C-alpha positions as a printed Julia matrix, in Angstrom:
569×3 Matrix{Float64}:
   0.0    0.0     0.0
   1.32   3.46   -0.91
   2.27   5.69    2.0
   1.0    9.24    2.27
   3.2   12.09    3.51
   1.45  11.85    6.88
   2.12   8.09    7.02
   5.81   8.57    6.27
   6.06  11.3     8.9
   4.37   9.09   11.48
   6.84   6.31   10.74
   9.8    8.64   11.08
   8.72  10.35   14.32
   7.04   7.43   16.11
   8.6    5.64   19.12
  10.34   3.12   16.82
  11.18   5.64   14.11
  14.49   7.22   13.15
  13.41  10.59   14.6
  11.35   9.81   17.75
   9.82  12.72   19.63
   9.55  13.41   23.35
   8.13  16.22   25.45
  10.32  18.76   27.18
   9.45  21.53   29.63
  10.94  24.78   28.35
  10.47  28.4    29.4
   7.28  27.66   31.3
   5.58  25.48   28.68
   5.84  22.03   27.12
   7.19  21.49   23.61
   7.99  18.44   21.51
  11.66  17.85   20.79
  13.6   15.18   18.93
  14.81  12.38   21.2
  18.06  11.71   19.33
  21.46  13.13   18.5
  22.75  15.65   17.77
  21.61  17.61   20.8
  24.21  20.32   20.18
  26.13  21.71   17.21
  29.3   20.43   18.91
  27.92  16.9    18.5
  26.96  17.61   14.89
  30.36  18.94   13.82
  32.3   16.25   15.7
  30.35  13.62   13.75
  31.53  14.9    10.35
  34.86  13.06   10.37
  32.88   9.84    9.94
  32.34  10.67    6.27
  36.08  10.34    5.71
  37.33  11.06    2.19
  33.97  12.15    0.82
  34.16  15.72   -0.56
  32.85  18.22    1.99
  33.65  21.68    0.58
  34.39  22.99   -2.9
  35.58  26.56   -3.5
  36.94  27.48   -6.9
  39.88  25.08   -7.45
  40.11  24.01   -3.79
  38.56  20.95   -2.15
  38.37  19.59    1.36
  37.29  16.11    2.36
  35.28  15.59    5.53
  38.43  14.28    7.22
  40.31  17.43    6.18
  37.4   19.59    7.34
  37.53  17.94   10.78
  41.3   18.44   10.98
  41.14  22.1     9.93
  38.33  22.73   12.42
  40.42  21.23   15.23
  43.37  23.46   14.3
  41.19  26.57   14.39
  39.78  25.43   17.74
  43.33  25.15   19.08
  44.14  28.62   17.73
  41.09  30.14   19.42
  41.67  28.45   22.77
  45.47  28.4    22.86
  46.46  31.66   21.2
  43.46  33.88   21.96
  42.26  32.28   25.19
  38.69  31.75   23.99
  36.66  29.68   26.43
  33.1   28.39   26.65
  30.64  31.27   26.36
  33.15  33.7    24.83
  32.16  35.36   21.55
  33.92  34.98   18.22
  32.98  37.47   15.5
  33.06  36.28   11.87
  32.94  38.91    9.12
  33.69  37.63    5.64
  32.24  36.43    2.38
  31.35  32.76    1.93
  34.92  31.5     2.13
  35.72  27.96    3.35
  37.35  29.56    6.38
  33.91  30.72    7.5
  32.92  27.07    7.86
  36.13  26.16    9.72
  35.8   29.05   12.17
  32.08  28.54   12.75
  32.54  24.82   13.39
  35.47  25.49   15.72
  33.41  27.89   17.84
  30.75  25.23   18.3
  33.07  22.42   19.34
  34.73  24.6    22.0
  31.41  25.94   23.31
  32.05  29.51   22.18
  29.36  31.74   20.7
  29.68  32.48   16.96
  28.68  36.01   15.95
  28.36  36.15   12.13
  28.34  39.75   10.92
  26.81  41.04    7.71
  29.58  41.28    5.11
  27.43  43.59    2.97
  27.36  46.43    5.5
  29.05  49.78    5.2
  31.96  50.52    7.52
  29.96  52.49   10.1
  27.2   49.87   10.16
  29.67  47.03   10.7
  31.45  48.87   13.5
  28.08  49.57   15.16
  27.21  45.86   15.12
  30.63  44.98   16.54
  30.04  47.42   19.37
  26.65  45.8    20.04
  27.95  42.23   19.8
  31.18  42.76   21.81
  33.08  39.72   20.48
  36.36  38.7    22.14
  38.1   38.18   18.79
  37.17  38.9    15.16
  38.01  36.7    12.16
  37.56  38.76    8.97
  38.49  38.92    5.28
  40.54  41.71    3.71
  37.65  44.14    3.11
  36.32  43.77    6.63
  39.83  43.99    8.14
  40.23  47.33    6.35
  36.87  48.47    7.7
  37.53  47.72   11.36
  41.24  48.45   11.64
  41.67  51.24   14.14
  37.95  51.18   14.96
  37.91  48.3    17.46
  40.17  47.27   20.31
  39.74  43.48   20.08
  42.2   41.08   18.39
  41.57  40.7    14.64
  42.64  37.82   12.38
  42.75  38.31    8.6
  41.54  35.59    6.21
  42.84  35.43    2.62
  44.29  38.87    3.18
  47.27  40.15    1.19
  47.91  43.38    3.08
  47.47  43.08    6.82
  47.87  46.15    9.03
  50.21  45.95   11.98
  48.73  44.0    14.85
  46.33  41.94   12.71
  46.99  38.2    12.79
  47.33  36.15    9.62
  44.94  33.2     9.58
  47.08  30.96    7.37
  50.27  31.59    9.34
  48.56  31.03   12.69
  46.56  27.93   11.74
  49.46  26.34    9.86
  52.14  27.25   12.39
  52.55  23.62   13.47
  51.55  20.78   11.14
  53.87  18.27   12.76
  51.19  16.81   15.02
  47.58  15.78   14.68
  45.33  18.43   16.22
  43.12  17.37   19.1
  39.68  18.68   19.96
  39.47  20.41   23.34
  37.29  18.66   25.89
  34.36  20.82   26.92
  30.83  20.14   28.13
  28.28  21.82   25.86
  24.59  21.58   26.8
  21.47  22.1    24.63
  20.51  25.31   26.46
  23.95  26.9    26.08
  24.14  29.83   23.65
  25.57  28.89   20.24
  25.17  31.94   18.02
  24.18  35.57   17.97
  22.75  36.65   14.61
  21.33  40.0    13.68
  17.9   40.38   12.1
  17.55  41.86    8.65
  16.57  45.27    9.91
  14.48  46.19    6.86
  12.53  48.85    8.72
  14.44  49.32   12.0
  17.79  48.72   13.67
  18.76  45.01   13.57
  18.09  43.03   16.75
  20.69  40.67   18.21
  19.08  37.2    18.24
  20.55  34.68   20.68
  20.24  31.04   19.55
  20.92  28.03   21.75
  22.27  24.68   20.65
  18.73  23.34   21.17
  17.4   25.88   18.65
  19.94  24.8    16.04
  19.7   21.04   16.64
  15.9   21.22   16.32
  16.28  23.11   13.04
  18.91  20.66   11.78
  16.79  17.59   12.49
  13.67  19.22   11.05
  15.52  19.95    7.81
  16.98  16.44    7.77
  13.57  14.83    8.22
  12.19  17.09    5.48
  14.99  15.95    3.17
  14.24  12.34    4.04
  10.58  12.82    3.13
  11.47  14.44   -0.2
  14.1   11.81   -0.93
  11.57   8.95   -0.96
  12.4    6.85   -4.01
   8.97   7.46   -5.54
   5.57   8.78   -4.44
   4.19   6.49   -1.76
   7.52   4.79   -1.07
   8.99   4.28    2.38
  11.36   7.05    3.49
  15.08   6.73    2.79
  17.1    8.0     5.76
  20.52   8.57    4.14
  20.79  11.08    1.3
  22.83   9.74   -1.64
  26.59  10.34   -1.47
  26.43  12.3    -4.72
  24.09  14.94   -3.25
  25.64  18.39   -3.52
  24.31  21.86   -2.63
  25.31  25.19   -4.14
  25.14  27.87   -1.43
  23.7   31.23   -2.45
  22.62  32.5     0.98
  25.44  34.26    2.85
  26.7   32.44    5.92
  26.04  35.49    8.1
  22.31  34.86    7.57
  20.37  32.11    9.36
  19.48  30.43    6.04
  23.18  30.25    5.19
  24.05  28.8     8.6
  21.23  26.25    8.21
  22.47  25.25    4.77
  25.98  24.82    6.12
  25.27  22.41    8.93
  22.3   20.65    7.34
  24.32  19.83    4.23
  27.46  18.7     6.0
  25.7   16.71    8.72
  23.96  14.62    6.07
  27.27  13.93    4.32
  26.63  16.11    1.29
  29.07  18.41   -0.49
  28.9   22.17   -0.04
  29.8   24.26   -3.11
  30.68  27.88   -2.33
  30.74  31.04   -4.45
  32.34  34.39   -3.62
  29.25  36.13   -4.93
  26.24  35.15   -7.03
  26.92  34.69  -10.73
  24.17  32.86  -12.62
  26.4   31.71  -15.48
  29.05  30.47  -13.06
  26.3   28.65  -11.15
  25.26  26.88  -14.35
  28.87  25.8   -14.91
  29.15  24.54  -11.33
  25.98  22.45  -11.66
  27.62  20.68  -14.61
  31.14  20.46  -13.2
  30.31  19.5    -9.61
  27.07  17.6   -10.14
  25.06  20.05   -8.03
  21.71  18.57   -6.99
  20.17  21.5    -5.11
  20.14  25.31   -5.21
  18.18  27.66   -2.98
  18.02  31.43   -3.03
  16.01  34.61   -3.2
  13.59  34.89   -6.16
  16.1   36.98   -8.12
  18.72  34.22   -7.76
  16.33  31.6    -9.12
  15.11  33.86  -11.93
  18.62  34.69  -13.14
  19.68  31.06  -12.86
  16.73  29.99  -15.02
  17.59  32.66  -17.59
  21.16  31.32  -17.76
  19.94  27.71  -17.85
  17.76  28.38  -20.89
  20.78  29.4   -22.93
  23.57  26.97  -22.04
  25.29  23.91  -23.41
  26.17  22.7   -19.92
  24.66  19.47  -18.66
  22.24  20.32  -15.85
  20.91  16.78  -15.44
  22.18  16.43  -11.87
  19.9   19.2   -10.56
  16.92  17.91   -8.58
  15.66  20.87   -6.53
  15.32  24.65   -6.79
  14.21  26.43   -3.64
  13.03  29.99   -3.15
  13.39  31.84    0.14
  11.87  34.98    1.58
   8.19  33.95    1.51
   5.71  32.63   -1.02
   7.33  31.8    -4.36
   6.36  34.05   -7.3
   3.98  31.92   -9.38
   5.76  32.58  -12.66
   9.0   31.15  -11.21
   7.27  27.9   -10.29
   6.02  27.6   -13.86
   9.41  28.64  -15.26
  11.19  25.85  -13.35
   8.9   23.3   -15.0
   9.29  24.98  -18.4
  13.08  24.88  -18.25
  13.5   21.44  -16.7
  10.39  19.62  -17.86
   9.3   18.57  -14.38
  12.62  16.91  -13.45
  13.51  19.67  -10.93
  11.33  20.06   -7.84
  10.31  23.63   -6.91
  10.11  24.37   -3.2
   9.74  27.19   -0.76
   9.07  27.76    2.91
   8.81  30.32    5.66
  10.89  31.19    8.65
  13.02  33.91   10.19
  16.04  34.48   12.38
  13.97  34.2    15.56
  12.69  30.75   14.54
  16.16  29.51   13.5
  14.96  29.66    9.89
  12.35  27.36    8.35
   9.23  26.4    10.29
   6.93  25.53    7.38
   7.75  24.13    3.95
   6.12  23.12    0.68
   7.41  21.56   -2.53
   6.59  19.57   -5.62
   2.98  18.85   -6.44
   1.77  20.53   -3.24
   3.43  23.77   -4.34
   2.22  23.48   -7.92
  -1.34  23.02   -6.65
  -1.03  25.82   -4.04
   1.5   28.29   -5.49
   0.63  31.04   -3.01
   1.13  28.87    0.09
   4.35  28.74    2.14
   3.52  25.22    3.33
   2.62  23.2     6.38
   4.44  23.21    9.7
   7.44  20.95   10.21
   7.69  18.39   13.05
   8.07  19.89   16.56
   6.79  23.25   15.23
   3.46  24.63   16.44
   2.0   27.33   14.22
  -1.14  29.24   15.19
  -3.08  32.03   13.46
  -4.26  34.34   16.25
  -6.43  37.41   16.66
  -5.66  40.59   18.58
  -6.34  38.79   21.88
  -3.89  36.02   20.93
  -6.71  33.5    20.45
  -6.64  31.06   17.53
  -8.93  31.91   14.64
 -10.87  29.48   12.46
  -9.43  27.99    9.23
  -9.69  30.53    6.44
  -9.72  33.52    8.79
  -6.8   35.93    8.83
  -4.69  36.69   11.86
  -1.13  37.04   13.08
   1.19  34.05   12.64
   2.43  32.77   16.01
   5.08  30.06   16.47
   6.14  27.82   19.33
   8.7   25.04   19.49
  12.28  24.15   20.39
  13.69  26.09   17.43
  12.13  29.39   18.61
  14.52  31.62   20.56
  13.88  32.6    24.16
  14.68  36.26   23.49
  17.06  38.87   22.18
  20.34  40.04   23.6
  19.36  42.18   26.52
  16.05  40.45   27.21
  12.68  39.38   25.9
  10.45  41.68   23.86
   7.01  41.74   25.5
   5.5   42.59   22.13
   6.96  39.52   20.45
   6.87  36.77   23.1
   3.58  35.88   24.78
   2.99  32.71   26.87
   5.72  30.78   25.06
   4.6   31.91   21.6
   6.65  34.1    19.28
   4.45  36.63   17.48
   5.99  37.04   14.04
   4.29  40.25   12.96
   3.21  38.47    9.77
  -0.45  38.14    8.86
  -1.64  34.84    7.49
  -4.37  32.25    7.24
  -4.52  28.47    7.33
  -6.73  26.35    5.09
  -8.6   23.2     6.08
  -5.64  21.03    5.03
  -3.19  22.9     7.23
  -1.45  24.9     4.49
  -0.44  28.41    5.52
  -0.7   31.52    3.36
   0.92  34.86    4.16
  -1.28  37.87    3.49
   0.76  40.8     4.8
   2.61  42.41    7.68
   0.97  43.99   10.68
   2.87  47.21   10.03
   3.49  46.83    6.3
   0.34  48.61    5.27
  -0.6   51.79    3.46
  -3.46  53.67    5.12
  -5.19  55.32    2.19
  -8.12  57.52    3.08
  -8.8   55.4     6.16
  -8.58  52.1     4.24
  -5.77  49.71    5.16
  -4.0   48.35    2.07
  -1.75  45.31    2.56
   1.52  45.92    0.72
   2.03  42.17    0.35
  -1.35  41.7    -1.31
  -0.58  44.32   -3.96
   2.96  42.97   -4.44
   1.66  39.45   -5.02
  -0.76  40.7    -7.66
   1.93  42.66   -9.5
   4.25  39.64   -9.38
   1.6   37.61  -11.23
   2.33  39.69  -14.34
   4.53  37.5   -16.56
   7.12  40.26  -17.05
   7.6   41.03  -13.34
  10.15  39.27  -11.16
   9.6   41.2    -7.95
   7.61  44.13   -6.64
   7.72  46.44   -3.64
   4.77  48.55   -2.53
   5.1   51.67   -0.39
   3.03  54.53    0.91
   3.59  58.02   -0.51
   2.3   61.12    1.31
  -0.97  62.58    0.06
  -2.5   65.87    1.18
  -6.08  64.6     1.44
  -5.8   60.82    1.59
  -2.95  60.72    4.11
  -1.13  58.12    1.98
  -1.48  56.66   -1.48
  -0.2   53.39   -2.87
   2.91  53.43   -5.06
   5.05  50.56   -6.34
   8.43  49.62   -7.73
   8.64  46.58  -10.0
  11.69  44.82  -11.41
  11.26  43.18  -14.79
  12.5   39.78  -15.87
  15.67  39.72  -17.95
  13.72  38.62  -21.02
  10.73  40.91  -20.49
   9.73  43.12  -23.45
  10.98  46.69  -23.24
   7.52  48.11  -23.81
   6.1   46.96  -20.45
   4.85  50.27  -19.1
   3.61  51.59  -15.76
   0.18  52.05  -17.34
   0.06  48.38  -18.36
   0.98  47.32  -14.82
  -1.59  49.58  -13.15
  -4.21  48.27  -15.56
  -3.18  44.71  -14.72
  -3.51  45.45  -11.01
  -6.82  47.26  -11.54
  -8.36  44.14  -13.06
  -7.53  42.17   -9.9
  -7.75  44.64   -7.02
 -10.21  47.1    -5.58
  -9.64  50.6    -6.93
  -8.24  51.97   -3.67
  -5.5   49.27   -3.69
  -4.23  49.99   -7.2
  -0.87  51.84   -7.21
  -1.21  55.49   -8.18
   2.35  55.46   -9.54
   4.6   52.61  -10.66
   8.35  52.76  -11.23
   9.63  50.11  -13.64
  13.27  49.04  -13.29
  15.39  46.22  -14.68
  17.89  45.81  -11.86
  17.12  43.72   -8.77
  15.53  45.54   -5.86
  17.81  46.12   -2.84
  17.34  43.15   -0.54
  18.64  41.76    2.7
  20.53  38.49    2.76
  17.25  36.71    3.44
  15.63  38.09    0.3
  13.49  40.78    1.93
  13.26  44.09    0.08
  14.86  46.91    2.09
  12.08  49.4     1.62
  13.8   52.16    3.57
  16.64  52.15    0.99
  14.59  51.46   -2.12
  13.87  54.99   -3.33
  17.33  56.33   -2.53
  19.33  53.48   -4.1
  17.27  53.42   -7.29
  17.0   57.23   -7.5
  13.2   57.2    -7.46
  12.5   60.22   -5.27
   9.74  61.29   -7.64
   7.78  58.21   -6.63
   7.21  59.59   -3.13
   6.26  63.1    -4.19
   3.22  64.25   -2.23
  -0.07  64.0    -4.09
  -2.92  66.5    -3.83
  -5.82  65.13   -5.89
  -8.44  63.21   -3.94
  -9.73  60.0    -5.51
């Protein structure tokens, strides 16, 4: 008899399954947690040496086996503890592009019980220094650009990675790590517990100053096992087949999310813990990605919608063999419908589209959807993963009925206990994290995002959901992404305006008038943008794929879009 998804999940998480669950009392409430290893990221990274000579990391012409990864991690751990005196609970800042050294340093922090503090490598100098002052790391490991930024601005020890010109007083990573290769490095003995802090990551800060999010090892291990069980479900040999626990040795992921973002951290440890290869890029290049799929046998790519769209454009016009690719994932919310169709058009159904929903505070993904479920429900972000409780609640924090809209609330072992400096009373209520996202759940448990509590335009007293208008504009076949804002209006208070980015192969003659007409056929008149700016470059986004609306007008030189209106409608 064929097994349904629910049947397979029950087999995996039952008492005799590979991923049994148990109850745990946490922060005044009871949650379900996985009753198996790894319970900490120390356990997860120490287990990697078991994959031996299998390829772990690929970067340009360099390769590391899992055995070499374990050895390099142990050497970095010795450097941190022996040379810099880092102990359990101390903070190690990491500020660099997606170099292999990011993996080595991050893994080393976890096996010695230190707290990794990944810092946004896309920030300006003053922004990076501000975050360093907030995070107060005990040592900083940084690449050349970040070393140049912080030199003379901070008083902590700094180590330069792949740096050719190091200022006085800055340590050289290669020289320090390779100082003694005559002996086999040993891993320091340290007791790391699930509730110990593991990382501090900063939120995207699209509308306000980034918050410092403190994750425990429990948060990360719950996320790791949830992603692993999701991969096991997807990796069933055929629809209805029993789940296969071990991913194939040939599985290989191309990383597009930066490692300073929670999705990048997730990809790092999820991929390596399951024995798969991690292919790194200095920065996103769609044509290089196509070459890497062919050359390295990449099986999976995930990224923001723009990453997927540009990859598909490059894939349409290439002689490279892309037959190894099995999955294309889109982050940052519901997948634009035209991208789901485009994946099938380019790959003829052999590549599975997928998306999900999560955030830094939930240690990334909490719901997911893929394949036929996503094709049938292209506007959904999926159903909740094991151990994750998702509720749609009203203003009194009471659950609403299926189909009704409310705020998305989340509870589970992957949800943080609070921010650096304490818990936000607005965000944490009775063990639930209130996301600030508005959504609804259908009768089958699929969740749909419908907007943000504060991401609204109040036009003449009517609340207009920016997300609703963006989703409509993104249904136009020429549009890759859209951002909706409120512009001042003398009589209405605000009016709706929009910025849309066109697909690379979109016709030049797509006009603002055509887009407003398209929206007008699908939205109430008061929701239709009064002005639309059409651009061909990607919209400014955070590492997680969220449009940075506060920077949008300035970076794209669209000040006219926010000019105050005076005509009542």
